[in-house]
N, C-alpha and C positions, 0 to 999 in steps of 0.2 A: 168648295171641295176641290182639292188638287187632282189633276189627271194622273193616271199611271203612265210610266214611260212607254209602255206598250200601246197606249192610246194616243200618244203624241205624234205630230207630224215631224219630219226632219227639221223644219224651221223651228218648231217649238223645242225640240231636243237640243238644237244648237244654242238657243237662248238659255235653256236650263244649264247646259254645260258651262256657258260663260258665267252665269250666276254662281255656280258651284266653284268655279275657279276663283272668283272674287272672295267667296266665303273661305276658301282654303287659304288664300293669301292673308286674310285678316286673322284667321286662327293661327297661322304660322307666326305672324308678327306678335301675337299676344302670347305665344308659347303654349298654346292649347293643343298638345300633341294628339290626344284622343279625338278631339273634334276634327282636326286636320285629317286624320285617318278615315273618319266616317265620310267626310266630303270627298276624299280621294276615291273611296270605294263606290260611292254613289255616282261619281263622274265616270268611273270605269263601266258601270252598268248602263248608264245613259248612252255612252259612246258605243256600247255593244248593239244597241238598237239601231244604230246607223249602219251596221254591217250586215251582210247576208250570211246567216248560219250555214247555208248550203256550201259555202266556200271552205268550211272547216270539216275535214274528213276523219272519221274514225280510222285508227291505225297509223295516222301521220304524226310526226313529232314536231313540236314547236318550241321556241324559246319563250321564256316568261319575261315580260317587260318589268323592269325594276328588280329583277333577280338574276343578275349576270351569272352565266355559267349553268343555270338550271334549265333542264328540258322537261317537256310535258308531252306525253303520248296520249292522244284521245282514245278513250274506250267507246264512248257514245256521247251523243248530243241530246240536250234537253232544253229546247228553246235557245236562248242566247248563252247558255252555260255549257261548257265542255267538261265532261267528267272523264277522269283518267288517272294516270300515275305520273308523279314528278320524279325525275331522276331514277327511273326504274324501280321505285319502291313498291311495296305491296299495299300501301294505304291509299284508298280511293279519295280523290280530291276533285273539287269543281272550281273552274275559273270562268269569269266572264270572257267572252271571245275577244274583246278589245285588248286584253292583256297578253294575247297569244300572237307571236310573230313567227312566220315560216323560218325554218333553219336555213 
């Protein structure tokens, strides 16, 4: 049985991230767009466990990796996920913290 990302050590997470990168490359080469997106999201979640959620503060605004020009204001944190609003919209969204970069 596989471990959850939350149960893995940093070393195990880095190995998992490397394996996901290889799977992403294969999926991209084979033109499997949906599979590529799944591995990309899994990798973002795994990378989030290498970061400290305490460094992400509610009320602060971040840019979203892979979405140039978009901003994200954190309303609250729930584990490794930041919940808030993208581009000042009224629709609540969640992002793994690895996708958020300080403005």
